[in-house]
C-alpha positions in Angstrom: 112.2 101.5 93.9 111.0 101.6 97.5 107.5 102.7 98.5 108.8 105.8 100.4 110.8 106.9 97.3 107.7 107.3 95.1 105.9 110.6 94.5 102.6 108.8 94.9 103.5 107.9 98.5 104.6 111.4 99.2 101.3 112.7 98.0 99.4 110.2 100.2 101.5 111.2 103.2 100.3 114.8 102.6 96.6 114.0 102.8 95.9 114.4 106.6 97.5 117.9 106.7 95.8 119.0 103.5 92.4 117.9 104.9 93.1 119.9 108.1 94.1 123.0 106.1 91.0 122.7 103.9 88.8 122.5 107.1 90.3 125.8 108.3 89.0 127.7 105.3 85.8 125.6 104.8 83.6 128.6 105.9 84.5 130.2 102.6 82.2 127.6 100.9 79.2 129.6 102.0 80.0 132.0 99.1 80.9 129.4 96.5 78.7 126.4 97.2 76.0 127.3 94.7 72.8 125.4 94.4 69.4 126.0 92.8 66.4 127.3 94.7 64.7 123.9 94.4 67.7 122.3 96.1 69.4 120.8 93.1 72.7 121.0 91.2 74.3 119.7 88.1 77.7 117.9 88.2 80.3 117.2 85.5 83.7 115.4 85.7 86.0 112.8 84.1 88.1 110.0 85.5 88.8 110.4 89.3 86.9 113.7 89.2 83.9 111.9 87.7 84.1 109.3 90.6 84.1 112.3 93.0 80.8 113.5 91.5 79.3 110.1 92.1 80.3 110.5 95.8 78.7 113.9 95.8 75.5 112.5 94.4 75.2 110.1 97.3 76.2 112.5 100.0 74.2 115.5 98.8 71.0 113.6 98.1 71.1 111.4 101.2 72.4 113.9 103.8 71.7 117.4 102.4 68.5 116.8 100.4 70.1 118.3 97.3 69.2 116.6 94.0 72.2 116.0 91.8 72.1 115.6 88.0 75.0 114.3 85.9 76.0 116.2 82.8 77.7 114.3 80.0 79.9 116.7 78.0 79.2 115.0 74.6 75.5 115.7 74.8 76.3 119.4 75.7 79.0 119.9 73.1 77.0 118.2 70.3 73.6 119.8 71.1 72.0 121.1 68.0 69.8 123.6 70.0 70.8 125.6 73.0 69.7 124.0 76.3 68.0 126.2 78.9 70.4 126.3 81.9 69.5 129.8 82.9 70.2 130.2 86.6 71.1 126.6 87.1 74.0 125.7 89.4 76.7 123.6 87.6 79.7 122.2 89.4 82.7 121.0 87.4 85.3 118.8 89.0 88.8 118.6 87.5 92.0 117.9 89.4 94.2 119.9 87.0 91.5 122.3 85.7 92.8 121.6 82.2 90.5 118.9 80.9 89.6 120.3 77.5 86.1 118.8 77.2 85.2 119.9 80.8 86.4 123.4 80.2 84.6 123.7 76.9 81.4 122.2 78.4 81.5 124.7 81.3 82.0 127.6 79.0 79.0 126.6 76.8 76.8 126.0 79.9 77.8 129.4 81.2 76.9 130.9 77.8 73.5 129.3 78.2 72.9 131.0 81.6 74.4 128.5 84.1 76.0 129.6 87.4 79.2 127.7 87.5 81.6 126.4 90.1 85.1 124.9 89.4 86.5 122.4 91.9 90.3 122.0 91.2 93.7 121.4 92.7 95.6 123.8 90.5 96.7 126.9 92.6 97.9 128.9 89.6 95.0 130.8 88.1 97.0 131.4 85.0 97.4 127.6 84.5 93.8 126.8 85.4 91.4 127.4 82.5 88.5 125.8 84.3 88.8 128.2 87.3 89.1 131.1 84.9 85.9 130.0 83.1 83.8 129.5 86.2 81.9 132.1 88.2 83.3 130.7 91.4 86.1 128.3 92.3 87.0 125.9 95.1 90.7 125.3 95.4 91.3 122.0 97.1 94.9 122.7 98.1 98.0 124.7 97.2 100.0 121.4 96.7 100.2 120.3 93.1 99.8 116.6 92.5 102.7 115.3 90.4 102.1 111.6 89.9 99.7 110.6 87.1 97.3 108.8 89.3 95.1 111.2 91.4 95.5 110.4 95.1 95.3 113.4 97.4 93.2 115.5 95.0 90.5 112.8 94.8 90.3 112.5 98.6 90.2 116.3 98.8 87.3 116.3 96.4 85.4 114.0 98.7 86.3 116.2 101.6 85.0 119.3 99.8 81.8 117.4 99.1 81.4 116.5 102.8 82.1 120.1 103.9 79.7 121.5 101.3 76.9 119.3 102.7 77.8 120.6 106.2 77.7 124.2 105.0 74.3 123.6 103.4 72.5 122.0 106.3 74.8 121.1 109.2 74.1 117.4 108.7 77.4 116.2 110.4 79.1 116.6 113.7 82.1 118.9 113.8 84.0 116.1 115.5 83.5 113.9 112.4 85.9 116.1 110.5 88.6 116.4 113.1 88.4 112.7 113.9 88.8 111.8 110.3 92.0 113.9 110.0 93.5 112.2 113.0 92.6 108.7 111.8 94.1 109.5 108.3 97.2 110.8 110.0 97.6 107.5 111.9 96.9 105.5 108.8 99.6 107.1 106.6 102.1 107.0 109.4 101.7 103.3 110.1 103.9 100.7 108.3 102.2 99.2 105.3 101.8 95.5 106.1 99.3 94.3 103.5 101.9 93.3 100.9 103.3 90.7 103.4 99.9 89.0 103.9 98.8 85.9 102.0 95.9 87.6 100.1 98.4 89.9 98.4 99.8 87.0 96.4 96.2 86.2 95.2 95.6 89.8 94.2 98.9 89.9 92.3 98.0 86.7 90.4 94.4 87.5 89.8 93.1 87.6 86.2 90.5 90.3 87.2 90.1 92.4 90.3 86.8 93.7 91.3 85.8 96.3 93.9 82.2 96.2 95.2 80.7 99.0 97.4 77.3 100.5 98.1 76.3 104.1 98.3 79.3 106.4 98.8 81.5 103.3 98.8 80.5 102.8 95.2 82.5 105.9 94.3 85.5 104.6 96.3 85.2 101.2 94.5 85.2 102.9 91.1 88.2 105.0 91.9 90.1 102.2 93.5 89.7 100.2 90.3 90.9 103.1 88.3 94.0 103.4 90.4 94.8 99.7 90.1 94.4 100.0 86.3 96.6 103.1 86.2 99.4 102.2 88.7 99.6 98.4 88.5 98.2 97.6 85.0 95.5 95.4 86.6 92.3 94.5 84.9 90.2 96.1 87.6 86.6 97.3 87.8 84.4 98.9 90.4 80.7 98.1 91.0 77.8 98.9 93.2 76.5 95.8 95.0 73.3 95.7 93.0 75.1 96.2 89.7 77.6 93.5 90.4 74.8 90.9 91.0 73.0 91.9 87.8 75.5 90.2 85.5 79.2 91.0 86.2 79.4 88.3 89.0 79.0 85.7 86.2 82.4 86.7 84.8 84.3 86.0 88.0 85.9 82.7 88.9 88.6 81.2 91.2 91.2 82.9 89.0 90.0 86.4 90.1 89.8 88.5 93.3 87.1 90.7 94.8 87.3 93.4 97.4 84.1 94.0 99.4 84.0 97.6 100.8 82.0 97.6 104.0 80.9 100.8 105.7 81.1 99.1 109.1 82.2 96.0 110.9 79.1 94.1 109.8 78.4 93.5 106.1 75.2 95.2 104.8 72.6 92.8 103.4 73.4 93.5 99.8 77.1 92.9 100.3 76.2 89.7 102.1 74.4 88.6 99.0 77.6 89.3 97.0 79.7 87.4 99.5 77.3 84.4 99.2 77.6 84.5 95.4 81.4 84.6 95.5 81.5 81.6 97.8 79.3 79.7 95.5 81.6 80.5 92.6 84.8 79.9 94.6 86.0 83.4 93.9 88.6 84.7 96.4 87.6 87.9 98.2 88.6 90.2 101.0 86.3 92.4 103.1 87.8 95.8 103.6 86.2 97.5 106.6 86.9 100.4 108.9 86.6 99.7 112.7 87.2 103.3 113.4 85.7 106.4 111.9 82.1 107.2 111.3 80.3 106.5 108.0 80.5 108.1 105.4 83.7 109.8 106.6 85.5 106.4 106.8 85.2 106.2 103.0 88.3 108.3 102.9 90.2 105.9 105.1 89.3 102.9 102.9 90.4 104.9 99.9 93.8 105.6 101.4 94.2 101.9 102.2 93.4 100.9 98.6 95.6 103.5 97.0 98.5 102.2 99.2 97.7 98.7 98.0 97.7 99.7 94.4 101.0 101.5 94.9 102.7 98.4 96.4 101.2 96.1 93.8 102.7 98.2 91.1 106.1 98.1 92.8 105.9 94.3 93.3 105.5 94.1 89.5 108.5 96.3 88.8 106.4 99.1 87.6 106.7 102.9 88.2 103.5 103.9 89.8 104.3 107.6 89.4 104.4 107.6 85.6 102.6 104.6 84.1 103.4 104.0 80.4 100.8 105.3 78.0 99.2 107.6 80.5 99.5 111.4 81.0 98.5 113.7 83.9 96.0 115.5 81.7 94.1 113.2 79.3 93.2 114.9 76.0 89.8 113.7 75.2 88.6 116.8 73.3 
């Protein structure tokens, strides 16, 4: 199977145009981007959608001054007494809109008085129980994602987060959005050359693969690891820089590989500490950086690069990245 023959690659190629189309209707977020009077929101999501809520926490707190609180469905669904969510804004992220525990959690929170928003990529309202359950909905695109691993929908969730922050407080430049679309277009149109480089063999042979990022790049690290697990059956994990140095670094050796996700050309101090620790342990690593694109928008460009890498790693192992064994598009956890 060739890269261009995969559904995953077709989805990735769609990303720039879908970002552009979302931007054209982003003004509609003024009606749906609910938040509390004290500038706070609640977030809930699983898998890639859960990683998107982590990105939202960093972006909304750092740039928009909106406190974000994570909801864990288990504590809501098992609560012995009703929790007071009267008037509280709750955002539920789900690519398919069909995650049973997320839907059940949102319905219960709504019953307890929450104002709810569903962020999904399922255009059919009839097939989108989360959107039907919510007071308001944000449709990421009208292009359904067919492969198991979430590619375009995850990036669109990050895009929706950035646009929401912009709607709330105008914290970014308008050019940041248009520039990112153009850079993404160039990235997906360029030949993928990473698989021909020496480091690729080390990644393929690695016992464990780690992704280390800070701030919004922590969310990208978590999702990159998830895609490597899903597509290429790699033992891969994502970390924040501080978390990695508090224990996990001790598990990595010369048989492993680490990706350091840098927001700019120069490594931040905390990633420099990680780099030093890796050198001391003899652990191979690669710095992934974006020379173009403004932070935090360049997170999307790094995410595209890493998804392409996971796709090609899967193909090099003779695996089908579109339909990994043992995984389904909608995970039944409830």
